KOLMARDREN-288644 format. One record per atom (N, C-alpha, C): residue number from 1; residue in one letter; x, y, z negated. Coordinates in steps of 0.1 Angstrom, whole numbers. Layout:
<rs>
[r NUM, "A", [X, Y, Z]]
...
</rs>
This chain:
<rs>
[r 1, "M", [-287, 231, -22]]
[r 1, "M", [-277, 223, -16]]
[r 1, "M", [-273, 214, -28]]
[r 2, "S", [-273, 200, -23]]
[r 2, "S", [-271, 193, -35]]
[r 2, "S", [-258, 194, -36]]
[r 3, "A", [-250, 184, -47]]
[r 3, "A", [-235, 186, -48]]
[r 3, "A", [-231, 178, -43]]
[r 4, "T", [-235, 163, -39]]
[r 4, "T", [-229, 154, -26]]
[r 4, "T", [-227, 162, -18]]
[r 5, "I", [-239, 165, -11]]
[r 5, "I", [-236, 173, 6]]
[r 5, "I", [-229, 182, 7]]
[r 6, "W", [-225, 194, -3]]
[r 6, "W", [-216, 204, -9]]
[r 6, "W", [-200, 199, -5]]
[r 7, "Y", [-198, 190, -16]]
[r 7, "Y", [-188, 177, -17]]
[r 7, "Y", [-186, 174, -3]]
[r 8, "S", [-193, 166, 2]]
[r 8, "S", [-189, 165, 17]]
[r 8, "S", [-183, 171, 26]]
[r 9, "S", [-188, 182, 23]]
[r 9, "S", [-187, 194, 38]]
[r 9, "S", [-172, 201, 26]]
[r 10, "F", [-171, 205, 19]]
[r 10, "F", [-161, 209, 10]]
[r 10, "F", [-143, 193, 15]]
[r 11, "S", [-150, 182, 12]]
[r 11, "S", [-137, 174, 15]]
[r 11, "S", [-138, 171, 39]]
[r 12, "R", [-142, 176, 43]]
[r 12, "R", [-148, 175, 55]]
[r 12, "R", [-138, 163, 60]]
[r 13, "G", [-140, 151, 56]]
[r 13, "G", [-140, 137, 60]]
[r 13, "G", [-123, 136, 51]]
[r 14, "I", [-124, 141, 44]]
[r 14, "I", [-111, 131, 39]]
[r 14, "I", [-113, 122, 30]]
[r 15, "Y", [-105, 111, 27]]
[r 15, "Y", [-109, 102, 21]]
[r 15, "Y", [-102, 101, 4]]
[r 16, "Y", [-109, 105, -2]]
[r 16, "Y", [-97, 108, -15]]
[r 16, "Y", [-91, 94, -17]]
[r 17, "L", [-96, 83, -17]]
[r 17, "L", [-91, 69, -20]]
[r 17, "L", [-77, 68, -12]]
[r 18, "S", [-76, 70, 0]]
[r 18, "S", [-68, 71, 8]]
[r 18, "S", [-61, 80, 12]]
[r 19, "L", [-62, 92, 3]]
[r 19, "L", [-55, 102, 3]]
[r 19, "L", [-41, 99, -12]]
[r 20, "V", [-45, 93, -23]]
[r 20, "V", [-42, 96, -34]]
[r 20, "V", [-37, 82, -32]]
[r 21, "G", [-37, 74, -23]]
[r 21, "G", [-27, 62, -17]]
[r 21, "G", [-16, 61, -12]]
[r 22, "S", [-15, 72, -1]]
[r 22, "S", [-1, 85, 6]]
[r 22, "S", [7, 89, -5]]
[r 23, "L", [-3, 100, -12]]
[r 23, "L", [4, 99, -23]]
[r 23, "L", [15, 91, -30]]
[r 24, "L", [9, 79, -38]]
[r 24, "L", [14, 72, -42]]
[r 24, "L", [28, 69, -36]]
[r 25, "Y", [27, 65, -20]]
[r 25, "Y", [37, 60, -13]]
[r 25, "Y", [44, 71, -15]]
[r 26, "A", [42, 85, -15]]
[r 26, "A", [56, 93, -13]]
[r 26, "A", [59, 94, -28]]
[r 27, "T", [54, 93, -36]]
[r 27, "T", [66, 91, -48]]
[r 27, "T", [78, 83, -50]]
[r 28, "Q", [75, 74, -40]]
[r 28, "Q", [91, 63, -40]]
[r 28, "Q", [103, 71, -35]]
[r 29, "T", [100, 83, -28]]
[r 29, "T", [112, 95, -24]]
[r 29, "T", [110, 108, -31]]
[r 30, "R", [98, 111, -38]]
[r 30, "R", [95, 125, -42]]
[r 30, "R", [91, 124, -58]]
[r 31, "P", [100, 116, -69]]
[r 31, "P", [98, 117, -84]]
[r 31, "P", [95, 128, -88]]
[r 32, "D", [90, 136, -84]]
[r 32, "D", [87, 149, -88]]
[r 32, "D", [71, 151, -92]]
[r 33, "I", [66, 145, -79]]
[r 33, "I", [52, 147, -85]]
[r 33, "I", [44, 136, -90]]
[r 34, "Q", [51, 126, -93]]
[r 34, "Q", [45, 116, -96]]
[r 34, "Q", [38, 114, -112]]
[r 35, "F", [43, 122, -119]]
[r 35, "F", [31, 132, -129]]
[r 35, "F", [17, 131, -130]]
[r 36, "F", [17, 143, -115]]
[r 36, "F", [5, 149, -110]]
[r 36, "F", [-3, 138, -102]]
[r 37, "V", [5, 132, -96]]
[r 37, "V", [-5, 119, -84]]
[r 37, "V", [-2, 109, -93]]
[r 38, "N", [-5, 106, -102]]
[r 38, "N", [-6, 95, -113]]
[r 38, "N", [-20, 100, -122]]
[r 39, "L", [-18, 113, -120]]
[r 39, "L", [-30, 118, -130]]
[r 39, "L", [-50, 123, -123]]
[r 40, "I", [-39, 123, -105]]
[r 40, "I", [-54, 125, -102]]
[r 40, "I", [-59, 109, -95]]
[r 41, "A", [-46, 106, -95]]
[r 41, "A", [-55, 86, -92]]
[r 41, "A", [-65, 80, -102]]
[r 42, "Q", [-60, 85, -113]]
[r 42, "Q", [-69, 82, -127]]
[r 42, "Q", [-88, 82, -124]]
[r 43, "F", [-91, 94, -114]]
[r 43, "F", [-101, 97, -112]]
[r 43, "F", [-105, 92, -98]]
[r 44, "S", [-104, 77, -96]]
[r 44, "S", [-102, 76, -83]]
[r 44, "S", [-114, 71, -78]]
[r 45, "G", [-120, 67, -91]]
[r 45, "G", [-135, 60, -90]]
[r 45, "G", [-149, 66, -90]]
[r 46, "N", [-144, 85, -95]]
[r 46, "N", [-158, 88, -96]]
[r 46, "N", [-148, 105, -89]]
[r 47, "P", [-143, 107, -78]]
[r 47, "P", [-138, 119, -81]]
[r 47, "P", [-147, 129, -77]]
[r 48, "G", [-136, 140, -81]]
[r 48, "G", [-151, 157, -75]]
[r 48, "G", [-139, 166, -75]]
[r 49, "I", [-145, 176, -71]]
[r 49, "I", [-141, 191, -61]]
[r 49, "I", [-124, 189, -73]]
[r 50, "P", [-129, 194, -85]]
[r 50, "P", [-113, 190, -88]]
[r 50, "P", [-102, 184, -83]]
[r 51, "H", [-104, 175, -84]]
[r 51, "H", [-96, 167, -76]]
[r 51, "H", [-91, 163, -66]]
[r 52, "L", [-101, 167, -59]]
[r 52, "L", [-101, 168, -45]]
[r 52, "L", [-86, 180, -42]]
[r 53, "E", [-90, 192, -48]]
[r 53, "E", [-87, 204, -47]]
[r 53, "E", [-69, 200, -54]]
[r 54, "A", [-70, 197, -63]]
[r 54, "A", [-55, 192, -67]]
[r 54, "A", [-44, 183, -61]]
[r 55, "A", [-55, 172, -51]]
[r 55, "A", [-46, 165, -44]]
[r 55, "A", [-40, 168, -29]]
[r 56, "K", [-50, 185, -27]]
[r 56, "K", [-45, 195, -15]]
[r 56, "K", [-34, 202, -24]]
[r 57, "R", [-35, 204, -35]]
[r 57, "R", [-24, 213, -38]]
[r 57, "R", [-16, 206, -38]]
[r 58, "I", [-10, 194, -40]]
[r 58, "I", [0, 186, -42]]
[r 58, "I", [4, 186, -25]]
[r 59, "L", [-4, 180, -16]]
[r 59, "L", [1, 182, 1]]
[r 59, "L", [8, 196, 3]]
[r 60, "R", [2, 208, -3]]
[r 60, "R", [9, 218, -1]]
[r 60, "R", [22, 223, -4]]
[r 61, "Y", [26, 216, -20]]
[r 61, "Y", [36, 215, -26]]
[r 61, "Y", [45, 203, -12]]
[r 62, "L", [42, 198, -13]]
[r 62, "L", [50, 185, -2]]
[r 62, "L", [56, 191, 12]]
[r 63, "K", [47, 203, 15]]
[r 63, "K", [50, 207, 28]]
[r 63, "K", [62, 217, 25]]
[r 64, "S", [55, 223, 15]]
[r 64, "S", [69, 235, 13]]
[r 64, "S", [79, 236, 10]]
[r 65, "T", [82, 217, 8]]
[r 65, "T", [95, 217, -4]]
[r 65, "T", [98, 206, 6]]
[r 66, "Q", [99, 201, 17]]
[r 66, "Q", [103, 189, 28]]
[r 66, "Q", [120, 187, 26]]
[r 67, "E", [123, 201, 25]]
[r 67, "E", [139, 202, 20]]
[r 67, "E", [146, 194, 12]]
[r 68, "F", [135, 191, 3]]
[r 68, "F", [138, 180, -12]]
[r 68, "F", [135, 165, -10]]
[r 69, "S", [142, 157, -15]]
[r 69, "S", [141, 144, -8]]
[r 69, "S", [151, 137, -22]]
[r 70, "L", [145, 121, -22]]
[r 70, "L", [158, 111, -21]]
[r 70, "L", [157, 102, -18]]
[r 71, "V", [174, 103, -14]]
[r 71, "V", [177, 94, -3]]
[r 71, "V", [182, 79, -13]]
[r 72, "L", [178, 65, -8]]
[r 72, "L", [179, 56, -10]]
[r 72, "L", [189, 44, 0]]
[r 73, "G", [203, 49, -4]]
[r 73, "G", [211, 35, 4]]
[r 73, "G", [224, 37, 3]]
[r 74, "R", [231, 33, 19]]
[r 74, "R", [244, 37, 19]]
[r 74, "R", [246, 48, 25]]
[r 75, "Q", [256, 58, 26]]
[r 75, "Q", [262, 64, 33]]
[r 75, "Q", [275, 66, 32]]
[r 76, "G", [283, 58, 43]]
[r 76, "G", [298, 53, 45]]
[r 76, "G", [297, 40, 37]]
[r 77, "R", [311, 39, 32]]
[r 77, "R", [312, 29, 30]]
[r 77, "R", [306, 20, 19]]
[r 78, "V", [308, 36, 9]]
[r 78, "V", [303, 35, -10]]
[r 78, "V", [287, 32, -7]]
[r 79, "S", [280, 25, -17]]
[r 79, "S", [267, 24, -23]]
[r 79, "S", [263, 36, -29]]
[r 80, "Q", [257, 47, -27]]
[r 80, "Q", [252, 62, -36]]
[r 80, "Q", [239, 63, -38]]
[r 81, "M", [234, 70, -47]]
[r 81, "M", [224, 81, -42]]
[r 81, "M", [227, 89, -48]]
[r 82, "V", [217, 96, -37]]
[r 82, "V", [218, 110, -31]]
[r 82, "V", [205, 119, -41]]
[r 83, "T", [208, 131, -49]]
[r 83, "T", [192, 134, -49]]
[r 83, "T", [191, 150, -41]]
[r 84, "Y", [182, 155, -44]]
[r 84, "Y", [183, 172, -43]]
[r 84, "Y", [174, 179, -46]]
[r 85, "Y", [176, 187, -57]]
[r 85, "Y", [166, 191, -63]]
[r 85, "Y", [165, 205, -61]]
[r 86, "L", [160, 213, -73]]
[r 86, "L", [165, 229, -78]]
[r 86, "L", [172, 227, -91]]
</rs>
């Protein structure tokens, strides 16, 4: 089995650039993943299986930490920034 076919079967139709773009959008409210998303975005030109595995790991992390977020905007009468982290 060639590497291209194996990668295609491993990725199961996930478009790497679309996934990285979505993760970059998520960094606006989740700055804790910013470094790792930037790291996998550097390999957008020629992604391999380790890069796709790293992107999937970031998605699993986001799923397990949904209650942590960065809220920007007004709450009540005073504008304030509220963050939730461990």
